[in-house]
C-alpha positions as CSV (number, residue, x, y, z in Angstrom):
1,M,5.8,-1.7,-26.7
2,K,2.5,-3.4,-25.8
3,A,2.2,-4.3,-22.1
4,L,-0.2,-5.9,-19.7
5,F,-0.6,-5.0,-16.1
6,L,-2.1,-8.0,-14.3
7,V,-3.8,-8.0,-10.9
8,Y,-5.7,-10.8,-9.2
9,H,-8.5,-8.7,-7.7
10,G,-10.8,-5.8,-8.5
11,F,-10.8,-2.1,-7.8
12,S,-12.4,0.3,-5.3
13,E,-12.1,4.1,-5.5
14,T,-11.6,4.3,-1.7
15,N,-8.9,1.7,-1.7
16,G,-5.2,2.8,-1.6
17,I,-4.0,-0.3,-3.5
18,S,-6.4,0.4,-6.3
19,K,-5.2,4.0,-6.6
20,K,-1.6,2.9,-6.5
21,I,-2.2,0.5,-9.4
22,H,-3.9,3.1,-11.5
23,Y,-0.9,5.4,-10.8
24,Q,1.5,2.7,-11.9
25,V,-0.4,2.1,-15.1
26,D,-0.5,5.8,-15.9
27,A,3.2,6.0,-15.3
28,L,4.0,3.1,-17.7
29,K,1.9,4.9,-20.3
30,A,3.8,8.1,-19.7
31,C,6.9,6.2,-20.3
32,G,5.7,5.3,-23.8
33,L,4.2,1.9,-23.3
34,D,0.8,0.8,-24.7
35,V,-0.7,-0.6,-21.4
36,Q,-3.8,-2.7,-20.8
37,T,-5.0,-3.7,-17.4
38,C,-6.3,-7.2,-16.5
39,Y,-8.3,-7.5,-13.3
40,L,-11.4,-9.2,-11.8
41,S,-14.9,-7.7,-11.6
42,E,-18.3,-8.9,-10.3
43,S,-21.8,-7.9,-11.3
44,D,-25.0,-9.5,-10.0
45,G,-23.0,-12.4,-8.6
46,N,-21.2,-13.1,-11.8
47,K,-17.4,-13.2,-11.8
48,Y,-15.5,-11.7,-14.7
49,R,-11.9,-11.4,-15.8
50,M,-11.6,-8.0,-17.6
51,I,-9.1,-6.4,-20.0
52,D,-9.8,-2.7,-19.4
53,D,-13.5,-2.3,-20.1
54,A,-13.9,-5.6,-22.1
55,I,-14.8,-9.0,-20.7
56,L,-12.0,-11.5,-21.2
57,C,-13.8,-14.4,-19.4
58,D,-17.2,-14.9,-17.8
59,Y,-16.7,-17.3,-15.0
60,G,-20.3,-17.5,-13.9
61,R,-21.6,-17.4,-10.4
62,G,-21.6,-19.4,-7.2
63,I,-18.8,-22.0,-6.4
64,K,-17.9,-22.3,-10.1
65,G,-17.2,-18.6,-10.4
66,K,-15.2,-18.4,-7.2
67,L,-13.1,-21.4,-8.2
68,L,-12.4,-20.4,-11.8
69,K,-11.3,-16.9,-11.0
70,R,-8.6,-18.5,-8.8
71,I,-7.3,-21.2,-11.2
72,E,-8.2,-20.1,-14.8
73,F,-5.2,-18.1,-16.1
74,N,-4.8,-19.7,-19.6
75,S,-7.0,-17.0,-21.1
76,I,-4.6,-14.4,-19.9
77,A,-1.6,-16.1,-21.5
78,D,-3.5,-16.7,-24.7
79,Y,-4.6,-13.1,-24.8
80,A,-1.1,-11.8,-24.2
81,I,0.3,-14.0,-27.0
82,N,-2.4,-13.3,-29.5
83,E,-2.4,-9.6,-29.0
84,G,1.4,-9.2,-29.3
85,I,2.0,-8.2,-25.7
86,R,5.8,-8.0,-25.1
87,F,5.9,-7.2,-21.4
88,V,3.7,-8.4,-18.5
89,Y,3.8,-6.8,-15.1
90,I,2.1,-8.9,-12.4
91,R,1.2,-7.8,-8.9
92,S,1.6,-10.8,-6.6
93,D,-1.4,-11.8,-4.5
94,H,0.7,-14.4,-2.7
95,N,-0.8,-17.0,-5.0
96,A,2.0,-19.1,-6.5
97,N,0.5,-22.4,-7.5
98,P,0.6,-24.8,-10.5
99,F,-1.9,-22.6,-12.4
100,T,0.0,-19.3,-12.1
101,I,3.3,-21.2,-12.9
102,K,1.7,-22.6,-16.1
103,M,0.6,-19.2,-17.2
104,V,4.0,-17.6,-16.7
105,K,5.8,-20.5,-18.4
106,K,3.5,-20.2,-21.4
107,M,4.1,-16.4,-21.7
108,R,7.8,-16.8,-21.3
109,K,8.0,-19.5,-23.9
110,A,6.3,-17.0,-26.3
111,G,9.1,-14.6,-25.6
112,I,7.2,-12.3,-23.4
113,R,9.1,-10.5,-20.6
114,V,7.4,-11.1,-17.3
115,V,8.1,-9.4,-13.9
116,M,6.2,-9.8,-10.7
117,E,5.9,-7.1,-8.0
118,I,5.8,-8.4,-4.4
119,P,4.3,-5.4,-2.6
120,T,5.5,-6.4,0.9
121,Y,8.5,-8.7,1.6
122,P,9.0,-10.7,3.7
123,Y,5.4,-11.6,4.2
124,D,5.4,-15.0,6.0
125,N,4.7,-13.3,9.4
126,E,1.6,-11.6,8.0
127,K,-1.3,-13.6,9.3
128,P,-3.7,-14.5,6.4
129,S,-7.4,-14.3,6.8
130,S,-9.1,-17.7,7.4
131,G,-10.3,-17.8,3.8
132,R,-6.7,-17.4,2.4
133,K,-4.8,-19.9,4.6
134,L,-4.8,-22.6,1.9
135,Q,-3.7,-20.1,-0.7
136,R,-0.8,-18.9,1.5
137,F,0.2,-22.6,2.1
138,L,0.3,-23.3,-1.6
139,D,2.2,-20.1,-2.2
140,K,4.9,-21.0,0.2
141,Y,5.3,-24.4,-1.5
142,F,5.3,-23.1,-5.1
143,R,6.8,-19.6,-5.0
144,N,10.4,-20.7,-5.7
145,S,9.2,-22.6,-8.7
146,L,7.2,-19.6,-10.0
147,A,10.1,-17.2,-9.3
148,K,12.6,-19.1,-11.5
149,H,10.4,-18.5,-14.6
150,L,10.2,-14.7,-14.0
151,C,12.6,-12.2,-15.5
152,R,12.8,-10.2,-12.3
153,I,10.9,-9.6,-9.1
154,V,10.1,-6.0,-8.3
155,T,10.5,-5.1,-4.7
156,F,10.1,-2.0,-2.4
157,S,12.6,-3.6,0.0
158,D,16.5,-3.6,-0.1
159,Y,16.6,-7.3,-1.0
160,K,18.8,-7.9,-4.1
161,S,17.3,-11.4,-4.6
162,I,14.0,-12.9,-3.6
163,F,13.2,-16.6,-4.0
164,G,16.4,-17.0,-5.9
165,T,15.4,-14.4,-8.6
166,P,17.2,-11.1,-9.0
167,T,15.1,-8.1,-8.0
168,I,14.5,-4.6,-9.4
169,Q,14.5,-2.3,-6.4
170,I,12.2,0.7,-6.6
171,S,10.4,2.9,-4.2
172,N,6.6,3.4,-3.9
173,G,5.9,6.5,-5.9
174,V,3.4,9.2,-6.1
175,D,1.4,10.9,-8.9
176,F,1.7,14.5,-7.9
177,S,-1.1,15.5,-10.2
178,K,-3.6,13.3,-8.2
179,I,-2.5,14.4,-4.7
180,K,-3.6,17.7,-3.4
181,L,-1.0,19.8,-1.5
182,K,-2.0,21.1,1.9
183,Q,-2.8,24.7,1.4
184,K,-2.5,26.3,4.9
185,T,-0.7,25.8,8.2
186,N,-3.2,25.6,11.1
187,D,-3.1,27.4,14.4
188,T,-1.6,24.8,16.7
189,S,-1.1,27.0,19.8
190,H,-3.8,25.1,21.7
191,E,-4.3,21.9,19.9
192,L,-2.7,19.5,17.4
193,H,-4.5,17.3,14.9
194,L,-2.9,14.0,13.8
195,I,-4.2,11.9,10.9
196,G,-3.7,8.2,9.9
197,V,-5.1,6.9,6.6
198,A,-5.2,3.2,5.9
199,E,-7.2,0.1,5.7
200,I,-6.3,-0.6,9.4
201,H,-4.1,-3.7,9.9
202,Y,-2.4,-4.8,13.1
203,W,1.0,-3.9,11.6
204,H,0.0,-0.2,11.3
205,G,0.4,-0.1,15.1
206,F,-2.2,2.6,15.5
207,D,-3.0,1.0,18.9
208,R,0.5,2.3,20.0
209,L,-0.6,5.8,19.3
210,V,-4.0,5.3,21.0
211,Q,-2.3,3.9,24.1
212,G,0.0,7.0,24.0
213,L,-3.1,9.2,24.0
214,V,-4.5,7.2,26.9
215,N,-1.4,8.0,28.9
216,Y,-1.3,11.6,27.8
217,Y,-4.9,12.3,28.8
218,K,-4.6,10.7,32.2
219,K,-2.7,13.9,33.2
220,D,-5.5,16.1,32.1
221,P,-3.4,18.3,29.8
222,D,-4.5,21.8,28.7
223,Y,-2.9,21.2,25.3
224,K,-5.3,19.0,23.3
225,V,-4.2,16.4,20.7
226,F,-6.7,14.8,18.3
227,F,-6.2,11.7,16.2
228,H,-8.3,11.3,13.0
229,L,-8.3,7.6,12.0
230,V,-9.4,7.3,8.4
231,G,-10.1,3.9,7.1
232,N,-12.0,0.7,7.8
233,F,-10.7,-2.0,10.2
234,F,-9.4,-5.1,8.4
235,G,-10.7,-7.5,11.0
236,E,-11.7,-8.2,14.6
237,R,-8.1,-8.2,15.8
238,E,-7.6,-4.6,14.8
239,K,-10.9,-3.6,16.3
240,N,-10.1,-5.3,19.6
241,D,-6.7,-3.6,19.7
242,I,-8.1,-0.1,19.4
243,L,-11.8,0.3,20.2
244,P,-11.7,-0.9,23.9
245,L,-8.9,1.5,24.6
246,I,-11.0,4.4,23.3
247,E,-14.2,3.4,25.0
248,T,-12.7,2.4,28.4
249,N,-10.8,5.7,28.6
250,H,-13.6,7.8,27.2
251,L,-11.5,9.3,24.4
252,E,-14.2,9.4,21.8
253,S,-13.8,13.2,21.6
254,Y,-10.1,13.0,20.8
255,I,-9.9,9.9,18.7
256,I,-12.3,10.2,15.8
257,L,-13.1,7.2,13.6
258,H,-14.0,8.5,10.2
259,G,-14.2,5.3,8.2
260,A,-12.9,5.2,4.6
261,K,-12.8,8.5,2.8
262,H,-11.7,9.7,-0.6
263,G,-11.8,12.7,-2.8
264,E,-12.8,16.1,-1.4
265,E,-13.8,14.5,2.0
266,L,-10.3,13.2,2.4
267,D,-8.7,16.4,1.2
268,L,-10.6,18.3,3.8
269,L,-9.5,16.0,6.6
270,F,-5.9,16.5,5.5
271,E,-6.4,20.3,5.4
272,Q,-7.6,20.2,9.0
273,S,-4.7,18.0,10.1
274,D,-1.2,19.0,11.1
275,M,0.9,15.8,11.2
276,A,0.4,12.3,9.8
277,I,0.9,8.8,11.2
278,G,2.6,6.2,9.1
279,S,3.2,2.5,10.2
280,L,4.2,2.1,13.8
281,A,4.5,-1.7,14.0
282,R,5.9,-3.3,10.8
283,H,8.1,-5.3,13.2
284,R,5.0,-7.3,14.0
285,S,5.1,-8.8,10.5
286,G,8.9,-9.3,10.5
287,I,9.7,-6.3,8.3
288,T,12.5,-3.9,9.0
289,N,13.1,-2.1,5.7
290,I,10.2,-1.0,3.5
291,K,9.3,1.9,1.3
292,T,5.6,2.4,2.0
293,L,3.2,4.2,-0.3
294,K,1.6,6.0,2.6
295,N,4.8,7.8,3.7
296,R,5.2,9.2,0.2
297,E,1.6,10.3,0.0
298,Y,1.9,12.1,3.2
299,A,5.0,13.9,2.0
300,A,3.3,14.7,-1.3
301,R,0.5,16.4,0.6
302,G,3.2,18.4,2.5
303,L,2.8,16.9,6.0
304,S,5.4,15.9,8.5
305,F,4.9,12.3,9.6
306,I,5.9,9.6,12.0
307,Y,6.9,6.0,11.3
308,S,9.0,3.2,12.9
309,E,10.5,1.1,10.1
310,Q,13.6,1.8,8.0
311,D,12.8,3.8,4.9
312,S,15.9,4.9,3.1
313,D,14.1,7.7,1.2
314,F,13.2,9.5,4.4
315,E,15.7,8.6,7.1
316,D,17.6,12.0,6.8
317,K,14.5,14.2,6.2
318,P,14.1,16.9,8.9
319,Y,10.3,16.6,8.7
320,I,10.0,13.0,9.8
321,L,9.9,11.7,13.4
322,K,11.2,8.2,14.0
323,V,9.8,6.1,16.9
324,P,11.2,2.8,18.2
325,A,10.1,-0.4,16.4
326,D,8.7,-2.0,19.5
327,E,5.5,-2.2,21.5
328,S,5.9,0.9,23.7
329,P,3.2,3.5,23.7
330,I,4.0,6.5,21.6
331,D,5.1,9.5,23.7
332,I,2.6,12.3,22.7
333,R,4.7,15.0,24.2
334,L,7.6,14.1,21.9
335,I,5.2,14.6,18.9
336,I,4.1,18.0,20.2
337,E,7.7,19.1,20.8
338,F,8.8,17.9,17.3
339,Y,6.0,19.6,15.6
340,Q,6.5,22.9,17.3
341,K,10.1,22.9,16.1
342,R,9.3,22.1,12.5
343,K,10.3,24.7,9.9
344,M,9.5,23.3,6.5
345,S,6.4,24.5,4.6
346,P,4.0,22.0,2.9
347,L,5.5,22.9,-0.5
348,E,9.1,22.4,0.7
349,I,8.2,18.9,2.0
350,R,6.5,18.1,-1.3
351,N,9.4,19.3,-3.4
352,S,11.8,17.2,-1.4
353,I,10.4,14.0,-3.0
354,Q,10.2,15.0,-6.7
355,S,12.4,12.0,-7.6
356,L,9.8,9.7,-6.2
357,S,7.2,10.2,-8.9
358,W,5.7,7.0,-10.3
359,V,7.1,7.8,-13.7
360,E,10.7,7.9,-12.3
361,Q,10.1,4.6,-10.4
362,M,8.6,2.7,-13.3
363,K,11.4,3.9,-15.6
364,K,13.7,1.7,-13.5
365,V,11.7,-1.3,-14.4
366,I,11.5,-0.6,-18.1
367,T,15.2,0.2,-18.3
368,I,16.2,-3.2,-16.9
369,I,13.6,-5.2,-18.8
């Protein structure tokens, strides 16, 4: 069956979302589908809509290019119909509007099965950037209309219906062939190294861990705890939540800001680390239940990790440490005590999530569609 995986943005090799999409496409191919990817690209100021390596539309540059890439979707529908595409998987960009509705209606009229993945739900409490406020306003107005034309909505939550449309509930998966297993257990008799990897948003709650380290180091402990923060700050809010705490309390030696890393550099940082930090503040965006990609990637690498939301795939795992979903600083001593009692090896942790491969997750979508 010919399929099209549609995203409304481009790709970056350091970006976790980009990697996830590539994993999903590979998984669909492994399930026997003939999959093409539709995405946006830019070169020398020109905006393009691409199908794999071929240009579908050249939108030009300047205001014209910026506008067309947001409203011109007829070319996608025509391509899908003319090429005999039978299944379209859309990754939502919170961009329901008359143009996306028209595209989906046209494809559905041609007998194409269309599903849309909503990566995070609910999302109304996620504050959009200033440039996306109009898009989010339109999405809120039109999303129910868009949803009624979809076959299903794919969700990583426990919601059985979203915007009145039945869901397909899956977990974020992992591609074990692309994630390196931690090879050794470090000597933690005198120090512990924590790692958090993400494009840093306020709902990651890393400031809670930083405040916990502020409290911990006020007592001048002999046992040292380091936090390796890997990723770029999303905006000024996140910088203001974290950087002043580090600078005012002179914790630059213990909280290391690495920026975005990938490949061997990222593998080395994981090898040097002992425990990982997941999301600590999903409650800030109104989310209680979510199956994040990062939790699964940490487990695939063989690391114990910490998080605060409800994730049904991990709640009973002995290698996870749950912290309250509130604004309290993280108790660093609890982390130390938990880690020192841990018994599972990296390989045992990795093996505990074999059912969470992307192939197994995307099979759920194909089976229902």
